[in-house]
N, C-alpha and C positions, 0 to 999 in steps of 0.2 A: 327211178330218177328220171328216165327219159321215155317211160313208157307212153304217157300222153302226148308228147312230140313225136314219137314214132308211129303212133296211131293216126295223128293228124297229117304228118308230113310224108309217111311212107307206109301207108296202110297195106300195100300190095307185099310188102315184105312178110307181113304177119300173115296175110293170106296165102303165100307161098310156102312158109313155114308149117302152117296148118295143114296145107293139102300133102305135102311130102311126108308129114307125120301120120296122115291118116292112111296114106299108101305104104306106110311102114319103111319109108325110105330114108327117113331120119329117126336116129334114136334119141331118147332122153338125154338130157345133160349134153346139151350140143349147142355151143355157140353159131348162129347162123348168120353169114356175112351176106350183103348185097354186093357183088363184086363190082358190077356196073356203077354203083353208086360210088363205090371207094375210088374207082379210076376217075369219075367225075370230079369228086372232090380234091383229089390230087391235082388235076387239071386246074380247077379253080384255084388251089393254094399256090401252084407254081406261076399262075399268070399274076396274081396279087402280089407275089414275090418279086415277079419282074417289074412291075409298076413302082414299086418303092426301093428297089434294088438290093433286096435282102437274098441272100443265098439259103437254100434249104437242103438239109439232111434230114431224111424221115427216119422214124421209129418203127420197129416191127414187134417189140416184146407184147405190146397191149393186143397184138393180133397172133399172139403165140409163136412169132417167128416163122410163120408159115411161107415157104419157098413160092408158091403159086401167087400169093398176095404180094410178097416182095416184088416179084417180077412185074406184075401189073401196075403197081405204083409207080416203078422204075419206067415202065414204058409209057405212062401216062404224063410224065414230064417231071419227076424228081428223081434224076439218076444215081443219086448217091445216098448211102444210108449211114445212121449213127449206131454204133454199137456200144451199148452201156455196158456190155461186159463181153466175156469171151465167148459165151454161147451165141450171143448176137453177131459177132464176128464171123463164127462159122456158118452162121445162117446166111448171112450176105455172100460169103463166098460160095456156099453150096449152091445158091440161087443165080449165081453168075452175076451179081449186082456189084457196082464198085463200094467201095468202103471209103466214106468220106471223113467220118469221126469215130476214133475208138477210145476207150477208156473214159467215157463222159461221166458215169457215175461210179464204175466199179474199175479201178486201176487194173491194166493187165498184168496178171502174175508173171514172175520172171521166167518160170518155165515155159510159158506160152510166148514169150516175146519174140524169139527168133521166127516163129510160124506167122504171128500176126504182122510183123514188120517186112516179112518177105511178100507179104499181100499188098503191100504200100499203101496204107491208108493215107489220106490227104493230110491229116492231122491226127495226132494222138495226145491226149491231155496227161500232164503230170501234177501230181498234188503237192510235191515237195523235191528237194534237191536230190534225195537218195534215189527216188523214181527216176528222175532225169538222167542220173549217173548209170542206171541199169539200161535204160532205153540207149544211151549213148554207147555204153560198151557192148551192147548187143548189136546196134546199128553198125558200128566200126567193124565188128567181127564179120558182118555180112557185107562190108564194102559200101554202105549206105550212109545218107544222112536224113534223118527223121525230122519233119517240121512237128513241132510241139506247140500247145497251148498251156499256158500256166493257169491253174485254177485258183482263182482268187476266193479268199473267204471273208465274208462280211458279218459273219454270226448268224445268218438265216439259214436254218437247215432243216430238213425232215429229219425225225429221229433215225439213226441207223445210216445217215448220209454225211455225216460231217467230215470235214477235210479241206484242205487248201492252205494258201498262203496269205496271211493277214497283210492288209495293205501296207502297213508299216514296216514289215519285212521284205517286201517285193524286190526292192532295187538290190539289196543284198544278195538274195537268192538268185535273181535274174542275171546279176554279174557272173555268178558261179555258173550257172547253166549256160550262159553265152559262151565261156570258155571251154566247155565240154565239145570235143572233136565230131561226135556223132550226131548232134542235135542242133537245130535252129529254132529260135524262138521266132514265131511268126503270129502269136496271137495270145488272147486271154479268153477265159471263161468263167462261168458261176452258174450256182444252181441253188434254188429257183429263182429266176429273174422276173417272173411276173406269176401272181395269184391272182385268185377271182375273189372280190370282195362285194357282198351283197348284190352278186349278179354281175359285176362290172370287173375289167381287169385292172389291176393296180400293181406298179412296180415296187419289188423288194429292195432292200439296200444292197442287194448282190448286184443288181443291175447298174447303179451309180458307181458302185466300187469296181466293177468290170471296166467301164468306161473310163473312170479314173486312173485304173491300172495301165490302160492302153495308151493315155496320154503320158503318164509318168515314164513308160518304156520309151516312146518316142522321144520325149523332150529330154530326159535325163541320160538314156542310154544310146539314142540315135538310132533305135531299131525300127526297122520296116514292119510296123504291126498292121497285118492285111486282114486279121479276122478278130471280132469281137462277137464271140459266140454266146448268145442269150436265150439257153432253153428254157422251156415250160410255158404252157399256156400258148403255144404258138398256134396260130391259126388266121383265117383272112381277117378278123376284126381286129387283131393285135399286131400285125405286121407293120402298119404305118407307125404305131406306137414305139416299137423296136427300131424303126429307121430314124424316128425322131430323137431318139435317146442317143444315138451313135452306133447301135449294134449292126453287124454285118451279115450275122447268120441266125437262123432260127432252126427249131427242130421239132416239127409237127410228129404229133402220135394219135391222140384221141381225135384230133381234128379230121383225120382221114376216115373215121367212122361217125363223125357228127357227135362226139360224146364229150367235149371238154365241159367244164361246168357252166360255162356260158351258154353252151347249148340246151343245158337244162331249163333256163328261164327264158331265154330269147330265141327267135328264129334267126339263125345264122346262115351264111351262103352254103356251108357244107350241110349236106342232107343224112340224116340219121341213117345209119347202114349196118347196124349191127343188134341182134336180140338174142335172147336165151331162150332156148326151148327145153322144156322137161315134160314130166308126165307124172300123174298122180300114182303112186305106188300102193299105198293102202291108207285106210282111215282107222282111228283110233281114239276113243275119248271125245267124240265130238269134233275132232279135227281130221284134215287131209294132210297127208304126206308125201310130198313129191321128190323124186330122185335127185340128189344134190351133186356136189363135186365141182361146180362152177361158180360158186358164190364167192365174194371177195369182200374182206372186212370193211374195207372203206368205201364199198359199192353203194351204200345206201340203198339196199333193196328193201322196198317197203310194201309194193303192190304189184299184183300179177293179173292177168287174164286167164279165165280157166274156162275149158271145153270150147267147142265150137261157136257156142253162142257168145263166148269172149266175156263171161261174168266177171265182174272186178271183185277182186279178193285182197285182204292183206298178206303179205308173204314175208316170213321171218327166217333167217338163217340163225344156226346156234350161236350160243356165246362163241368168242373167239378161241377159248381154251378147249373147245370141243370140235371134233371133225364133223364137217358138214355133209355127213352121208345122207340125210334128208333135209328138206326144207318144209317149214309148218305153213300151212294154208288154213286161214280162218274161213272156210268155206263148207258149211254143212250139206250142200248139195252135191259137193264133188264126188265122183264116181272112179273107181279105179281104172286107170287106162285113159283118162282124159288128158288132153294137152294142157300144158301150163306156159303161157308166154309172160317173159320179164324182160325189162330192159334196164341196165343199171351200168355204173362206170366200173369197169373192169381191167385186170391187168392179166389177160389170158395164160401168159407164161407161168404164173403162179398157180394155175387152177388145175383141177383134175377133170377137165372136159374135152369132149370133142369139138372139131371146127368143121362147119359145112359151108362150101362156097355155093352159091347160086348166081346165074346170069340169066338175063332175058326179065329180071323182074319188072323193071319199069315199063317194058314193052308189053306186059301182060302175058308173056310167054315163058315163064320161069323154067329153068332147068337145072339140075344137080351138075355143077362143074367140078366138084370134089368133094369129098368126104375123108376126114382124117382123124386119127386118135390123138391123144395128148402129146405123143412125141411125133406126130406129122407124118406118121405112116398111114398109107391108104387104109381106110376101113372098109372092110368087106362083110356086108349084112347077110351075105348068103343068098340074095334075092335072085 
């Protein structure tokens, strides 16, 4: 999906990955990140957001919640993160980076609320009155008052991500939440607010619903709504669109690695900064099989470059009901041990892959700044 773009816009990342693979310093089944490019992308995003008056919380799940990457993004100009679940919240805490938004996609379970609230996130999203009550009770017990966002539901969801308050029920629920002692309603959110259609950003009904919800809460309840959080497809190109619609906050994730759907079809300000490196394990029946573990069902993995000559080949993951122990290459020339380079949309936190961080790539002097297993533990190859 991003292979051609990476070859054209960041060929040095491919060269560096091949070099370190040849030196046996990078194992197969490894996401390789250009850490300097990620820093530059974060700076570009931060500056673009400042120009249009949007605040940013950044995501880390696409990058396997790696603490070194989290710190690099925060230091580059986006100081607060969004925790889509409890594991994200822990990752930001462990990295020493401020938690801006918690409960974005996955509600914080009640067993974890005392800990998360003690970390003082700027805002915490609640999907319903019952969750707001749980947050209020926990905050009251801790002697706190937690700022919350009400998630608005307009019927536009990805499967497995349904939830929120229908607009027609918002005022009733909001009145009840406002009466709770341990929380304060400061904003609204919805997801997804933007999607890519034919290579262009388009607003979903959720964006309009979130803006309408903020207006309702201000007008009918007199609330000082300071945050209209409109996540999904947040990148430099879409920030003006969010500002014009009335949003106040966005949440870049794939933009940090230059891998939003927009980056697949047009050159965007953010540079491609992530690729997948693996290796031919064996051949069978006229096909080659590369070590798997890092594919993603929605990743649109179709092509790869094989060997140091970078031969193009089709690349296929197994059907979703099968484990991706191996990836199939239609390359009759493939030899055991040859490197395989791919670039596709991924969510590294759900994969079984290693993570390598490179610095100095753009300067032509790459060095390995970190190598981690899937649990973000340093990986020692015994070299």
